[in-house]
N, C-alpha and C positions, 0 to 999 in steps of 0.2 A: 580855091580851099585857102590859099595864105591867109586871107582875110581874117582866118575864123583863129590863125594863131597866133596872128597880133594883136585880135581881139581879148584872147586869152593872158596874153604879153602883159596887155591893158591895165581889163578889168581884173586880170588875177581870177576870174570863172566861166563856165558858160553852162548852157543848158544844157540840160539831158541831150536832147537831139541833136543839140553842136556837139556836144562831148563823141556820139555816136559817130559822127561821120567822120570823124577825126580819127576813132577806131576801125571804120568799116575801110576809110581809102587805102589803098593797096599802090598810088604814086609814089617812085620815088623820091620824084623835086620834093614833094610833100614834108617827104619823112624828114628828108635834107632840110628842110628848110624850118620844119621842128625842132629837132637837136642843134641847128643854129640859135636860134631865139631862146634857148635851155640854154646852151652855154654862156650866150651875151647875156641872161640873168642872172648866170651864178659867178661871169666875172663882175658884173656890178655889184654882187655882193659881197663877193670872197676872192676876188684878183684870182689870182691863177692858184691858189692857194688849195692843196690835200690834205685834210687830218690823216694823222695814224692814230690808231687807238689798238692796243693790244689785249688781242683774245683772248683768254685764259678757261677753257672748257673744264668743268673741273670736279662733274659725275655727270657720270652717263644714265642713271637710278631715274626713273618714271614712274608716278602712279598712274598715269595716263595711257588710253590707247588710242588717240588719233591715228588714222588710216592709214596715213602717210606718211608716217614718222619709223625710220630707222633704230631710236631707243624705246621704242612704243614699250609699254611694260610685259605685254605678250610675248614677243618678240625671242627665244629662247637664245637663239644664234650667238646673242653681245656678248659679251664677255665685259660683266659691269667693274666698276673703279669708280673710288671717290679719291680725289686729294685731300691729304689734311692740312689740316692750317701752316702749316712748317712749309711744306709742299707749295702752298700756295702763294706766298712771301716770297719763298726761294725765286720761285717763277716771275713774282713785284720785279725782286731785287734786281732779277738779270735783266726783266723789262727799262727799268730804270736807267741801270749801263746803258742800254741800245740807246736813250732817248726818251721812250713810253713816259708820257703826263698825263693816260689814258687808260686802267686799264679795268677788264668786260670780263664778269664776271658770271660767266652761261652754264645753265648746268637744265637738265631736268627736272620737274619737280619730286624733287627725294623728300622725301620727308625726315630725313635722317639729320637734315641741315634746319634747323630749331630758329626759333627767333633770335637764342641766347649762343648761340654757334655764331651764326652769320653776324650778329652783333658785335661779339668777339675778333671777328675774321676784319670786320670790317674798319673795326677802330685801330687793330693794327698796320694793319697797310695805312692807313692815314696820319698813325702815328712814324711810321717806320718815312712813308714818301708825301710830307704833308703839302709839295707841292703840285697831289697827282688827284686827280679825280678818279670817280670809282664808281662804274655803272655796273647796272644789275642786270640780270636778267635770268629771270627764277621760275615764272609763269604767276601761277595765278596765288594769290591771299587774300586776307585780309585787312581791311584799313587801318587797325593797328600794328596791323606787323607791318606794314608799308612803313606808318607812323614810326615802328620804333627801328627801322633800317634808314629811313631819309635822319632820324638824330643822332645814329650813331655814326653821319659821316657818308652815307651814299649823296651820289650827284643823277643818276642818272638810271632810267628804267626803261629798258626795251621792254617792249609783251604784244609782238604784230600778234592786231583783232585778225589774220589771216585771209579771211572774208567778211565784207559783210553785207554777208546772205544770209539771214537768218536761217532760210531752208539748208544751206549749203553747209553752213560752221556747224550744223544738230547733226547734220548727219554725215561727216567727219571724224565726228568729237565724240564720239560715244562718251557717253553720261555725263557731259557737260555744258551749261547755257552758255549760249549767244549771250543771253541778259545780264549774266555777270562776267562773262568776260569785259563787257561794255562798262559795266559800273567799275571795275578793276582798272579799266584805264583813266576814267574819269576823276576816281576815287586817289590814282598817283598824281594827278594834276593839281587835286585842292592841297593835299600835301604840301607839292610843291617840288618836286622833283623834273627836272626836264626830262617827257615822256617822248617813250619812243611804239610808234605801231605801224601797220605795216603788210602786206598781204604777199600770197604767191599769185601767178600768173600762169593759165594753162590748166587748172584742177580739175578729174575729173565736171561733167556736166556744167561747168564754169561759160557762162553768155559775156557778150560783151554790156549785155545789161545789169548783168552783177557788177563788174569790171568799174562801170559808172556809177553802181549804186559805193565805191569801196571809195573811188574820190569825193562824192558828197559828203560821207563819213568823215572823209580826210579836213577838208573844209569845216565840218563844224569843227570836230576834236581842236584842228588847228595846233596839232603835234610838234612838238623841237625839232626829230625825224622821224624820217618814214624811210627804212625795208622795205624794199620788192626784189622778190627774186622769182626765176623760174619754178614749176613744180619741177621736180626731177623724181621718176619713181625710185625708188629702194626695191631689191628683192627680195626681204623678208617679211614683206610688207601686204595689205591686202589689195594694196593696186599698186601690185609688181608688175603688170603686162599694161598697165594704160601707156597711155600718149600724153609727154611732156609737156609744158610749156616751151615756146620758144626765144632764143633771144631779141630776135626782134622787137616779136610785141611787148616785152621787159625793157627793153628802152625804151618804145615810147609811150610806154607810162608813167617813167621817170623824168623823164622831158615832160610831159603833162603835169606831173606832178608840181616842176621845180618852177613852171609859170606859174602855177595857184598858188604856192608857198614858195615865193621868191626865197628867203630866209632861211628855208630849212633844214638840217642837214641832213644826207642821202649817201647813205653809201654806195660803193662802188661793189657789191655782193660777192663772194669765194663761193656763189650758184651760176653768177656769171662766166665766171673765169674759170666754170667747169664745164661748162656746156662749149664754151671758145676761148681757145688759148687766147684771145685779145679780147674778152669780154670784158673783162674790169675797166683797160681802155675804150672801150668802145664808148660803157656808162659813164667816166668821167667826160668825155662829151658831147654826153646827152644828158647833162647837169648836174653827174655825183659830185661830191666832194668829200668822200671817206675812204677810207683803205680800214680792213682793220687783220692787219698782218698774224698769225697763229704762232701764241707763245706756251701753248700746251706742253708738256712734256713729251718725244719722240715715244717713247715708253709707252704712254696709251692712247696717243693722238689719234692712231687707226681706228677709236674704239671708239669716233664719237660722230657715228654714220648715222644722217640723219639722211642722206643720197646717197644714193652709189655714183664711181667717179670723181668723188668730192678731192679737189687738191692741196696742196701741199701738206700732204701728212704724212713727209717722210725730209721737211725741209729744218735742216738748226733752224732757233730763233734767228742767229744774226746773220745766216744765208740768207732767210726768208726777207728779211728787216731791209738787207743791201738789196735783193732781185727785187722786192717792191720799189724801192725808191727811185735803182735804175730805169725803170719801165715808167715809172710813170714822168720823171725828167725826159726817158726819148719821147712823151707822149705833150710834149711841152708843157707842164704843169711841174708845182714845186710842191715840196712834201712841208707842212708845216707842224714841227711835234711840240705844239705847246696844246693843254688842256685843251681847246677848240671847244669854250662853250657856247651854248646859243647865245647869238647876240643880245646884251639889255637883260642876260637870265642872275638873277642873283638871288643868294640863298636866304633863304627866310623863315627861321626856325618854331615858326607857330603853327607847330602836327598837332597839337591836343588840342 
C-alpha cells in the first residue's frame, strides 16, 4: 500500500477508491510511512518552521444553533461576553510584545459586530501594528461585508466548511444552507483573502466516503489554510452523548491533506491537544506547520468552550507562548514568528 502514498506525494491526488484504501487500512507501518512522507513534504516546502498565530476569542455570542457547538444560541448555560475594541487592542499589544505578527480574531456569528464596528477594529489594529496580519473567523457574511473587511485591512479569513456532505452539513446546522457556506468560501477567494477551510473528523453518522468528499472539495477549492480537528462532544449540546473523533484518524487526514496540498498552511489544532497531551506535537510530525496559542483574556477564556476538555484555558499568554515554543523545539522544529503568509500571496485591493 505504500505505493499509494508515493503516488499521492507525486501526483498530489488519488481516486476515491485509492483514498478509501488508505483510510480503511489499519497497518501501523503504512501509517508511519504516510506520516513520514507528509513530514518530508512539509520540510521541502517550509523547512523546520512552525508559524505562530495569536488567537483572540473576542465574542461567544452566536445566532446559530449548530448541534455540536458549546456556544450555540440555545445553550443557556453559557456566560456570554464580548470584548470591547479597547480590550481587543490591549490583547494585540500584549501579543505584539510577545512577538506575534498575526492576530486571529475568532468569534461566534454575533450580529453586534457590524461591518462598521469590525472595520474600525481592523483599521486600528493595522494602524497600531502595521507589520502584522489580521485573520478573521466570524462565520458567514455576504460578499459586500467580506469586501469591506478586506478593504479595511484584514488579510485572512477562516471559515471551516465542517463537512462537504450536504446531507450531514444541513443535519448538523439547523436553518443553515450548505450551498451558502460554499458560496461564502468562493466569495472570500474571489475578493483576495488568504482563505482557510476545514472539517471535523468523527462526526455522528460521518463515514469514510464523507471524508473523501472533504478531500475532493479541498482539492477543488485549493485554500491557503486547512483546519482539521476531531469532533469532541460538549455536555450542553444535543450531541453530548455521541462518541467523538480520534487523534489517529485526524492525523491520517492531516497527512493526506499535506501530500495533496503541499504548500497549504496546516494548523496543529487545540482540539488535538485536548484529546492527547502530545496531540499537537504528533500533528507537527504528520505535516502540520501552524500553532495558535491563546491570547484571550483569562477573565473570559473559560467561557469560549466549543467542546469539553479544552486545554490552555487557565494559562497566562506569556506562559502559553513559552510553553508551546519549548514543546515545538523538543519536537525537532523551530518557531517562526513572522506573518507566515501563504507563499506567493499578495494583497490586491480590487474588491469592488
